[in-house]
Structure formats: C-alpha cells, structure tokens
C-alpha positions, -999 to +999 in steps of 0.1 A: +000+001-002+013+030-010+022+053+020+018+087-003-009+114+002-039+117-018-033+157-032-064+175-056-100+163-053-094+145-093-099+112-076-139+123-064-149+125-098-168+098-113-156+074-139-176+074-170-175+035-180-180+027-218-204+002-230-206-019-260-231-001-282-251-034-282-257-029-250-267+005-254-293-004-286-311-027-262-309-001-234-331+023-255-353+000-262-365-008-225-382+024-219-408+012-256-410-026-242-418-012-207-452+008-220-461-030-242-458-049-210-477-021-191-503-022-224-508-061-219-520-064-179-548-055-165-549-020-148-555-037-112-532-062-117-502-033-121-512-020-090-512-051-067-477-059-080-465-024-077-476-027-040-456-057-038-424-045-054-423-013-033-430-039+002-398-056-013-381-025-020-379-013+014-371-042+025-343-050+007-334-018+010-333-015+051-316-050+046-283-036+026-283-009+055-278-029+081-317-034+095-336-061+095-372-053+091-398-081+084-417-076+054-455-077+069-444-045+096-432-027+061-464-034+042-488-005+062-464+023+063-450+020+026-460+046+004-488+050-016-485+056-053-514+074-067-528+072-103 
C-alpha cells in the first residue's frame, strides 16, 4: 500500500464507463418494452404488483443498510402511489 498522500480532488470525480454498442441499443429499447408490457396487463394487476414491489424494495433497502425489518411490518407504512 502506498504511503503517499492523495492531493487534489480529481479522484472524487465519477467515472464514465464505456458500454458496447449492443448494450446501448438494448437499453434504448427498455422504455418502449416497458410501455408495451404495461398495456398487456390489467390495471388492477399493475397496482397490486406495484405495491408488492414497493414493499420488497423497502425490505432489501433496509437489509442493505443493516436493518432487518419484516415485510409484514413494512406493508402498512409503505408509500402509496397515486394513479
């Protein structure tokens, strides 16, 4: 390990990754495909799945932060999305 001090703030700047052209092309198609998928399911299903995913997201976010919370305790306090 180097004992030299880091001078300047250049090392704090974010890096810009490079992606292959194939990946960028696929990424451009994601919004279109998401809209297509939205139109293929009934609105009631989308609402219920969205609610479950919000609870799942909260659970794993808390777990990453070192807080173990049961999903059942998150469900009543999960943010609701207005449509």
